[in-house]
C-alpha positions as CSV (number, residue, x, y, z in Angstrom):
1,M,101.8,-79.9,-198.9
2,F,99.0,-78.6,-197.2
3,Y,96.4,-79.6,-199.6
4,L,98.3,-83.3,-200.1
5,L,98.1,-83.2,-196.3
6,L,94.4,-82.6,-196.8
7,V,93.5,-85.0,-199.4
8,F,94.8,-87.7,-197.0
9,N,92.8,-86.7,-194.7
10,V,89.7,-86.3,-196.4
11,I,90.2,-90.1,-198.1
12,F,90.5,-91.6,-194.3
13,L,87.4,-89.2,-193.4
14,L,85.5,-91.4,-196.0
15,F,86.7,-94.8,-194.7
16,W,86.5,-94.2,-190.9
17,L,82.8,-93.6,-191.5
18,R,82.7,-96.8,-192.7
19,L,83.1,-98.2,-189.2
20,W,80.1,-95.8,-188.4
21,S,77.7,-97.1,-191.0
22,A,76.0,-99.9,-192.7
23,P,75.6,-99.0,-196.7
24,D,73.8,-103.1,-196.2
25,K,71.0,-101.6,-193.8
26,E,71.1,-97.8,-194.7
27,F,69.5,-96.6,-198.0
28,Y,70.9,-93.1,-199.1
29,F,68.8,-90.8,-201.2
30,N,70.7,-87.9,-200.5
31,P,72.8,-86.9,-203.9
32,F,75.8,-85.5,-201.4
33,L,76.1,-89.0,-199.8
34,S,75.7,-91.6,-202.9
35,G,78.6,-90.6,-204.3
36,T,80.8,-91.4,-201.2
37,I,78.9,-94.5,-200.6
38,K,79.7,-95.6,-204.1
39,L,83.5,-95.1,-204.0
40,T,84.2,-96.5,-200.4
41,D,82.0,-99.4,-201.9
42,S,84.1,-99.7,-204.9
43,V,87.3,-99.6,-203.1
44,I,86.4,-102.2,-200.8
45,A,85.1,-104.3,-203.4
46,F,88.3,-104.4,-205.4
47,L,90.5,-104.9,-202.6
48,R,88.0,-107.8,-201.2
49,P,90.0,-110.4,-202.7
50,V,92.6,-109.6,-200.5
51,L,90.9,-108.7,-197.5
52,Y,89.0,-111.4,-197.4
53,M,87.0,-109.6,-194.1
54,P,83.9,-108.2,-193.4
55,E,83.7,-104.7,-194.6
56,Q,84.5,-102.7,-191.5
57,A,87.1,-104.9,-190.5
58,A,88.7,-104.1,-193.9
59,A,87.8,-100.5,-193.6
60,L,90.2,-100.4,-190.5
61,V,93.2,-102.2,-192.1
62,I,92.5,-99.2,-195.1
63,L,93.1,-96.4,-192.6
64,L,96.1,-98.3,-190.9
65,F,97.7,-98.8,-193.6
66,L,96.6,-95.1,-194.9
67,T,97.9,-93.8,-191.8
68,L,101.7,-95.7,-192.5
69,F,102.1,-94.6,-195.4
70,K,101.1,-90.7,-195.1
71,T,103.5,-91.2,-192.7
72,L,106.4,-92.2,-194.9
73,L,105.5,-90.7,-197.8
74,F,106.2,-87.6,-196.1
75,V,109.1,-88.4,-194.0
76,R,110.0,-89.1,-197.2
77,L,109.6,-85.6,-198.8
78,K,111.0,-84.2,-195.5
79,F,107.5,-82.7,-194.5
80,A,108.0,-81.2,-190.8
81,W,104.9,-81.9,-188.9
82,N,103.0,-79.5,-186.9
83,I,99.9,-79.0,-185.7
84,T,98.6,-75.5,-184.5
85,L,96.6,-74.6,-181.8
86,G,94.5,-71.3,-182.0
87,T,96.6,-68.9,-183.8
88,F,99.3,-68.9,-181.3
89,F,100.8,-72.0,-180.1
90,L,102.6,-74.7,-182.5
91,F,103.7,-77.9,-181.2
92,A,106.4,-80.2,-183.3
93,P,107.4,-83.9,-182.8
94,A,110.1,-83.3,-180.2
95,R,112.4,-86.0,-181.8
96,A,111.5,-85.0,-185.5
97,E,113.6,-88.1,-186.7
98,D,112.3,-90.7,-184.5
99,L,109.7,-92.7,-186.7
100,P,107.1,-93.7,-183.6
101,H,106.9,-90.4,-182.5
102,L,106.4,-89.2,-186.1
103,L,103.1,-91.8,-186.3
104,L,102.1,-90.4,-183.4
105,F,101.9,-86.9,-184.6
106,S,100.3,-87.9,-187.8
107,V,97.8,-89.4,-186.3
108,L,97.3,-86.8,-183.9
109,H,97.1,-84.7,-187.1
110,I,94.1,-86.7,-188.2
111,A,92.2,-86.7,-184.9
112,A,92.8,-82.8,-184.6
113,F,90.7,-82.9,-188.1
114,L,88.2,-85.2,-187.1
115,L,87.6,-83.2,-183.6
116,R,87.4,-79.7,-185.7
117,L,84.8,-81.2,-187.7
118,W,82.6,-82.2,-185.1
119,T,83.0,-79.1,-183.8
120,V,82.0,-77.9,-187.1
121,Y,78.6,-80.1,-186.7
122,L,78.1,-79.1,-183.1
123,L,78.4,-75.2,-184.1
124,V,76.0,-75.4,-187.1
125,R,73.8,-77.5,-185.1
126,L,73.1,-74.9,-182.6
127,I,72.8,-72.2,-184.7
128,T,70.0,-73.6,-186.7
129,P,66.6,-73.5,-186.0
130,P,65.4,-76.5,-184.8
131,F,63.4,-79.2,-187.0
132,R,65.4,-77.7,-190.3
133,T,66.3,-80.5,-192.0
134,T,67.8,-80.1,-195.6
135,R,70.0,-82.5,-197.9
136,A,73.0,-80.5,-196.2
137,T,72.3,-80.9,-192.8
138,E,71.4,-84.8,-193.5
139,A,75.6,-85.1,-195.1
140,L,76.5,-83.1,-192.2
141,A,75.5,-85.6,-189.5
142,F,76.7,-88.5,-191.9
143,F,80.3,-86.8,-191.6
144,A,80.2,-86.3,-188.7
145,R,79.7,-90.2,-187.0
146,P,80.0,-91.2,-184.5
147,F,80.1,-87.7,-182.8
148,S,76.9,-87.2,-184.2
149,R,75.0,-90.2,-182.6
150,L,75.5,-89.0,-178.8
151,P,72.8,-87.7,-177.1
152,A,72.6,-83.8,-178.1
153,L,73.4,-83.3,-173.9
154,A,76.5,-84.7,-174.1
155,Q,78.3,-83.5,-177.2
156,P,79.4,-80.2,-176.2
157,F,80.7,-82.2,-172.5
158,A,82.2,-85.4,-174.7
159,L,83.7,-82.6,-177.3
160,F,85.5,-80.3,-175.1
161,A,86.6,-83.6,-173.0
162,L,88.3,-84.9,-176.5
163,H,89.5,-81.5,-177.5
164,V,91.1,-81.3,-173.6
165,A,92.4,-85.0,-174.3
166,L,94.4,-83.8,-177.7
167,A,95.8,-80.6,-175.7
168,F,97.1,-82.4,-173.1
169,V,98.8,-85.4,-175.4
170,L,100.5,-82.4,-177.7
171,S,101.8,-80.4,-174.5
172,R,103.7,-83.5,-173.5
173,T,104.7,-85.1,-176.3
174,G,105.4,-82.4,-178.4
175,A,108.2,-79.0,-179.0
176,L,106.3,-75.7,-178.5
177,S,107.1,-73.4,-180.4
178,I,104.5,-69.5,-179.9
179,L,103.2,-67.5,-182.9
180,V,103.2,-63.8,-181.2
181,Q,102.7,-61.8,-184.8
182,P,100.8,-63.8,-187.9
183,L,103.6,-62.9,-190.0
184,E,106.3,-63.9,-187.6
185,A,108.4,-67.1,-187.8
186,P,107.3,-69.3,-184.7
187,K,109.6,-69.0,-181.9
188,P,110.4,-72.3,-179.7
189,A,109.6,-71.6,-176.3
190,L,112.1,-72.1,-173.6
191,T,109.5,-73.6,-171.2
192,S,105.9,-74.9,-171.8
193,P,103.3,-73.1,-169.3
194,F,101.6,-76.2,-169.7
195,T,104.3,-78.3,-168.1
196,E,105.9,-76.1,-165.8
197,G,104.1,-75.0,-162.7
198,P,102.4,-76.8,-159.8
199,L,100.4,-79.4,-161.1
200,Y,96.7,-77.4,-160.7
201,L,97.7,-75.0,-162.9
202,Q,99.0,-76.8,-165.6
203,L,95.7,-78.7,-166.1
204,L,94.2,-75.7,-165.7
205,R,96.4,-74.1,-168.8
206,T,95.7,-77.1,-170.7
207,G,91.8,-77.0,-170.3
208,W,92.2,-73.8,-171.8
209,L,94.6,-74.6,-174.8
210,G,91.7,-76.9,-175.0
211,A,89.1,-74.5,-174.9
212,L,91.8,-72.8,-178.0
213,S,91.4,-76.0,-180.0
214,F,87.6,-76.2,-179.5
215,A,87.8,-72.8,-180.8
216,D,89.5,-74.0,-183.9
217,G,86.3,-75.5,-184.8
218,L,85.1,-71.7,-185.6
219,M,88.4,-71.7,-187.9
220,L,87.4,-74.7,-190.1
221,L,83.8,-73.5,-190.6
222,T,85.3,-69.7,-192.0
223,R,87.8,-71.5,-194.1
224,G,84.7,-74.0,-195.5
225,L,82.5,-71.2,-196.1
226,F,85.6,-68.8,-197.8
227,V,86.0,-72.1,-200.5
228,L,82.0,-71.8,-200.7
229,I,81.8,-68.1,-201.2
230,I,84.1,-68.8,-203.5
231,G,83.0,-71.7,-205.2
232,N,79.6,-70.2,-205.5
233,L,81.3,-67.6,-207.4
234,G,83.3,-69.1,-209.9
235,A,79.9,-71.6,-210.8
236,A,78.0,-68.1,-211.4
237,I,80.9,-66.9,-214.4
238,L,80.6,-70.7,-215.4
239,Q,76.6,-70.6,-215.6
240,A,77.1,-73.8,-214.0
241,R,73.5,-74.2,-211.7
242,G,74.5,-77.4,-210.0
243,A,77.5,-76.3,-208.7
244,T,75.8,-73.1,-207.4
245,I,73.0,-74.7,-205.8
246,I,75.6,-77.3,-204.1
247,C,77.8,-74.2,-203.0
248,S,74.8,-72.2,-202.3
249,E,73.0,-74.6,-200.0
250,G,76.6,-75.8,-198.1
251,A,77.0,-71.7,-197.5
252,E,73.2,-72.2,-196.0
253,L,74.4,-74.8,-194.0
254,L,77.4,-73.1,-191.9
255,M,75.4,-70.5,-191.4
256,G,72.2,-71.8,-189.6
257,R,69.8,-68.5,-189.2
258,F,72.0,-66.6,-190.3
259,A,71.5,-67.3,-193.4
260,R,68.8,-65.9,-196.1
261,R,67.2,-68.1,-198.2
262,S,68.4,-69.9,-201.4
263,T,69.0,-67.0,-203.9
264,V,70.2,-68.9,-206.7
265,G,69.4,-66.6,-209.9
266,M,69.0,-63.4,-207.7
267,G,71.8,-61.6,-207.5
268,F,74.9,-61.8,-205.2
269,D,74.6,-62.3,-201.6
270,F,76.6,-60.3,-199.0
271,T,75.3,-62.2,-196.1
272,P,78.1,-65.1,-196.3
273,L,80.9,-62.3,-196.5
274,I,79.4,-60.4,-193.6
275,F,78.2,-63.6,-191.5
276,F,82.3,-64.7,-192.4
277,F,84.3,-61.5,-191.0
278,V,82.1,-61.7,-187.8
279,V,83.3,-65.4,-187.1
280,D,86.5,-64.7,-187.7
281,L,86.7,-61.7,-185.6
282,L,85.4,-63.5,-183.4
283,Y,87.6,-66.3,-183.5
284,N,90.7,-64.2,-183.1
285,S,88.8,-62.7,-180.0
286,V,88.7,-65.7,-178.6
287,C,92.4,-66.8,-179.5
288,R,93.6,-63.9,-178.3
289,S,91.9,-64.0,-174.8
290,L,92.8,-67.7,-173.8
291,Y,96.1,-66.9,-175.3
292,E,96.1,-63.8,-172.3
293,L,94.6,-66.1,-169.7
294,I,97.5,-69.2,-170.3
295,H,100.7,-66.3,-170.0
296,S,98.2,-64.2,-167.1
297,P,100.9,-62.7,-164.3
298,F,98.9,-63.7,-162.0
299,L,99.0,-67.6,-162.3
300,R,103.0,-68.0,-162.0
């Protein structure tokens, strides 16, 4: 079910990008982008006799349809909606049989996916040497639209504000469960630290929850890097040079200045594995620290 949800999110992203791009005014020589543009162009062209409207308006209608269809499909499949912030806090619909509430969580799930992608873009930009431009960096900036078009100095503040907004909505509309140990089942919280106590403490804890949501960008970065490592290994075994180049460039993109230059045909490079474990350790440390801050006995 996770992979089906991921497929819907990726499809949503492809048409979401059409709201922030104009293919008739932009030219793409990047192979990472040409296939994406052709796919969305073909779908919109196929639906043009039905959706007789400008391309961006048609893309918006498709997005609304995808969101509603995904929600109804997962209701039919009895999928348990939940959104995890950090490694400890899990939010589920408070009214699991209320369609508007399920639709809200469907939208919030998409919002969380987009925010984590934008966080990866920001993190990669911060750890990448200035003026290094590759096909992969150009593609990541394209997929991070419209966030990537904001002024560089405004991006961290805008992104953190969006994460806090997501945390605020989730903590006020969802039922909270807490996962203390990775292998344990989530335990429903009797009281929520984000809605209990003085208002200033609620807002402070919600801000830390937003920081946890921001840290989930590290989780997405490590997952993406892991997929690229496995893909690179599989491509090397199958001697698929094109796939090897794509996976190598993707891994170099995510590691920024910590990546070695392309090692295609030069043996196995352990740098991505080291980077993966270091970032994963950092992510878990940040999650534990913020969890302890939220439940600090001095803030009760």
